[in-house]
ChimeraX commands (.cxc) that place a marker at each C-alpha (Angstrom):
marker #1 position 4.44,-3.83,23.90 radius 0.5
marker #1 position 6.74,-2.51,26.05 radius 0.5
marker #1 position 9.33,0.44,25.92 radius 0.5
marker #1 position 11.89,-3.02,25.92 radius 0.5
marker #1 position 10.48,-4.23,23.06 radius 0.5
marker #1 position 10.70,-1.25,21.30 radius 0.5
marker #1 position 14.24,-0.89,22.15 radius 0.5
marker #1 position 15.15,-4.52,21.06 radius 0.5
marker #1 position 13.54,-3.53,17.93 radius 0.5
marker #1 position 15.42,-0.30,16.92 radius 0.5
marker #1 position 18.31,-2.32,17.92 radius 0.5
marker #1 position 17.31,-4.94,15.52 radius 0.5
marker #1 position 17.16,-2.30,12.75 radius 0.5
marker #1 position 20.25,-0.54,13.60 radius 0.5
marker #1 position 22.24,-3.96,13.74 radius 0.5
marker #1 position 20.92,-5.24,10.39 radius 0.5
marker #1 position 21.11,-2.15,8.40 radius 0.5
marker #1 position 24.71,-1.62,9.50 radius 0.5
marker #1 position 25.05,-5.26,8.33 radius 0.5
marker #1 position 23.46,-4.50,4.69 radius 0.5
marker #1 position 25.89,-1.53,4.56 radius 0.5
marker #1 position 28.81,-3.40,5.19 radius 0.5
marker #1 position 27.83,-6.23,2.95 radius 0.5
marker #1 position 28.05,-3.63,-0.01 radius 0.5
marker #1 position 31.02,-2.17,1.02 radius 0.5
marker #1 position 33.81,-2.06,-2.04 radius 0.5
marker #1 position 30.79,-3.64,-4.29 radius 0.5
marker #1 position 29.02,-1.92,-7.16 radius 0.5
marker #1 position 25.65,-1.80,-8.03 radius 0.5
marker #1 position 26.09,-4.47,-10.83 radius 0.5
marker #1 position 27.07,-6.74,-8.17 radius 0.5
marker #1 position 23.53,-6.85,-6.77 radius 0.5
marker #1 position 22.17,-8.37,-9.97 radius 0.5
marker #1 position 25.24,-10.81,-10.57 radius 0.5
marker #1 position 25.91,-12.16,-6.95 radius 0.5
marker #1 position 23.02,-14.21,-5.74 radius 0.5
marker #1 position 24.14,-14.59,-2.42 radius 0.5
marker #1 position 24.48,-10.61,-1.76 radius 0.5
marker #1 position 21.21,-9.84,-3.70 radius 0.5
marker #1 position 19.25,-12.46,-1.24 radius 0.5
marker #1 position 21.38,-11.57,1.67 radius 0.5
marker #1 position 20.69,-7.89,1.26 radius 0.5
marker #1 position 16.95,-8.46,0.94 radius 0.5
marker #1 position 16.74,-10.74,3.92 radius 0.5
marker #1 position 18.09,-7.71,5.95 radius 0.5
marker #1 position 15.89,-5.30,4.55 radius 0.5
marker #1 position 13.00,-7.62,5.31 radius 0.5
marker #1 position 14.20,-7.49,9.09 radius 0.5
marker #1 position 14.44,-3.97,9.29 radius 0.5
marker #1 position 11.40,-3.33,7.89 radius 0.5
marker #1 position 9.36,-6.15,9.80 radius 0.5
marker #1 position 11.25,-4.44,13.49 radius 0.5
marker #1 position 9.80,-1.08,12.01 radius 0.5
marker #1 position 6.44,-2.27,11.37 radius 0.5
marker #1 position 6.32,-3.73,15.00 radius 0.5
marker #1 position 7.39,-0.72,16.40 radius 0.5
marker #1 position 4.72,0.97,18.95 radius 0.5
marker #1 position 3.22,4.38,18.36 radius 0.5
marker #1 position 4.95,6.06,21.02 radius 0.5
marker #1 position 8.50,4.99,19.86 radius 0.5
marker #1 position 7.29,6.46,16.23 radius 0.5
marker #1 position 6.39,9.72,17.84 radius 0.5
marker #1 position 9.72,9.74,19.73 radius 0.5
marker #1 position 11.56,9.32,16.47 radius 0.5
marker #1 position 9.53,11.38,14.05 radius 0.5
marker #1 position 12.53,11.77,11.77 radius 0.5
marker #1 position 12.64,7.99,10.67 radius 0.5
marker #1 position 10.70,7.33,7.76 radius 0.5
marker #1 position 8.71,4.56,9.18 radius 0.5
marker #1 position 6.23,4.30,6.53 radius 0.5
marker #1 position 8.82,4.40,3.83 radius 0.5
marker #1 position 10.76,1.56,5.92 radius 0.5
marker #1 position 7.68,-0.88,6.27 radius 0.5
marker #1 position 6.93,0.08,2.46 radius 0.5
marker #1 position 10.30,-1.59,1.35 radius 0.5
marker #1 position 9.64,-4.31,3.47 radius 0.5
marker #1 position 6.35,-4.96,2.11 radius 0.5
marker #1 position 7.50,-4.45,-1.25 radius 0.5
marker #1 position 10.47,-7.10,-1.07 radius 0.5
marker #1 position 8.30,-9.68,0.46 radius 0.5
marker #1 position 5.08,-9.57,-1.38 radius 0.5
marker #1 position 5.83,-8.13,-4.40 radius 0.5
marker #1 position 9.33,-9.99,-4.58 radius 0.5
marker #1 position 9.04,-10.22,-8.19 radius 0.5
marker #1 position 8.47,-6.35,-9.05 radius 0.5
marker #1 position 11.52,-5.32,-6.57 radius 0.5
marker #1 position 13.44,-2.26,-7.71 radius 0.5
marker #1 position 17.01,-3.06,-7.20 radius 0.5
marker #1 position 18.14,0.26,-8.00 radius 0.5
marker #1 position 15.81,1.50,-5.22 radius 0.5
marker #1 position 17.27,-1.22,-2.97 radius 0.5
marker #1 position 20.89,-0.19,-3.89 radius 0.5
marker #1 position 20.28,3.55,-3.26 radius 0.5
marker #1 position 18.67,2.72,0.01 radius 0.5
marker #1 position 21.56,0.81,1.53 radius 0.5
marker #1 position 24.31,3.28,0.00 radius 0.5
marker #1 position 22.41,6.57,0.88 radius 0.5
marker #1 position 19.84,6.17,3.47 radius 0.5
marker #1 position 21.07,3.41,5.80 radius 0.5
marker #1 position 24.34,5.14,6.65 radius 0.5
marker link #1:1,2 radius 0.2
marker link #1:2,3 radius 0.2
marker link #1:3,4 radius 0.2
marker link #1:4,5 radius 0.2
marker link #1:5,6 radius 0.2
marker link #1:6,7 radius 0.2
marker link #1:7,8 radius 0.2
marker link #1:8,9 radius 0.2
marker link #1:9,10 radius 0.2
marker link #1:10,11 radius 0.2
marker link #1:11,12 radius 0.2
marker link #1:12,13 radius 0.2
marker link #1:13,14 radius 0.2
marker link #1:14,15 radius 0.2
marker link #1:15,16 radius 0.2
marker link #1:16,17 radius 0.2
marker link #1:17,18 radius 0.2
marker link #1:18,19 radius 0.2
marker link #1:19,20 radius 0.2
marker link #1:20,21 radius 0.2
marker link #1:21,22 radius 0.2
marker link #1:22,23 radius 0.2
marker link #1:23,24 radius 0.2
marker link #1:24,25 radius 0.2
marker link #1:25,26 radius 0.2
marker link #1:26,27 radius 0.2
marker link #1:27,28 radius 0.2
marker link #1:28,29 radius 0.2
marker link #1:29,30 radius 0.2
marker link #1:30,31 radius 0.2
marker link #1:31,32 radius 0.2
marker link #1:32,33 radius 0.2
marker link #1:33,34 radius 0.2
marker link #1:34,35 radius 0.2
marker link #1:35,36 radius 0.2
marker link #1:36,37 radius 0.2
marker link #1:37,38 radius 0.2
marker link #1:38,39 radius 0.2
marker link #1:39,40 radius 0.2
marker link #1:40,41 radius 0.2
marker link #1:41,42 radius 0.2
marker link #1:42,43 radius 0.2
marker link #1:43,44 radius 0.2
marker link #1:44,45 radius 0.2
marker link #1:45,46 radius 0.2
marker link #1:46,47 radius 0.2
marker link #1:47,48 radius 0.2
marker link #1:48,49 radius 0.2
marker link #1:49,50 radius 0.2
marker link #1:50,51 radius 0.2
marker link #1:51,52 radius 0.2
marker link #1:52,53 radius 0.2
marker link #1:53,54 radius 0.2
marker link #1:54,55 radius 0.2
marker link #1:55,56 radius 0.2
marker link #1:56,57 radius 0.2
marker link #1:57,58 radius 0.2
marker link #1:58,59 radius 0.2
marker link #1:59,60 radius 0.2
marker link #1:60,61 radius 0.2
marker link #1:61,62 radius 0.2
marker link #1:62,63 radius 0.2
marker link #1:63,64 radius 0.2
marker link #1:64,65 radius 0.2
marker link #1:65,66 radius 0.2
marker link #1:66,67 radius 0.2
marker link #1:67,68 radius 0.2
marker link #1:68,69 radius 0.2
marker link #1:69,70 radius 0.2
marker link #1:70,71 radius 0.2
marker link #1:71,72 radius 0.2
marker link #1:72,73 radius 0.2
marker link #1:73,74 radius 0.2
marker link #1:74,75 radius 0.2
marker link #1:75,76 radius 0.2
marker link #1:76,77 radius 0.2
marker link #1:77,78 radius 0.2
marker link #1:78,79 radius 0.2
marker link #1:79,80 radius 0.2
marker link #1:80,81 radius 0.2
marker link #1:81,82 radius 0.2
marker link #1:82,83 radius 0.2
marker link #1:83,84 radius 0.2
marker link #1:84,85 radius 0.2
marker link #1:85,86 radius 0.2
marker link #1:86,87 radius 0.2
marker link #1:87,88 radius 0.2
marker link #1:88,89 radius 0.2
marker link #1:89,90 radius 0.2
marker link #1:90,91 radius 0.2
marker link #1:91,92 radius 0.2
marker link #1:92,93 radius 0.2
marker link #1:93,94 radius 0.2
marker link #1:94,95 radius 0.2
marker link #1:95,96 radius 0.2
marker link #1:96,97 radius 0.2
marker link #1:97,98 radius 0.2
marker link #1:98,99 radius 0.2
marker link #1:99,100 radius 0.2
view
């Protein structure tokens, strides 16, 4: 993989993270439980952020040590493989506190 690939992945992380933040603007935590479309959209956006992070090279991870790479990938793994055990309180907190 090249630096160009890493830049694309970082752009995907940023764009999809911003989209998740925008989707919850003016919404409440309860909306994540009540609005199935919002729930599925948020989960998908976080999957993309996490997948892009998982594919990042060791070099870009070293260049950006302040990003919580393992946690980002871990959340992606949880929403994909542990879909029936996702803690949506954590998902909400990530979106409103960690992504912005």
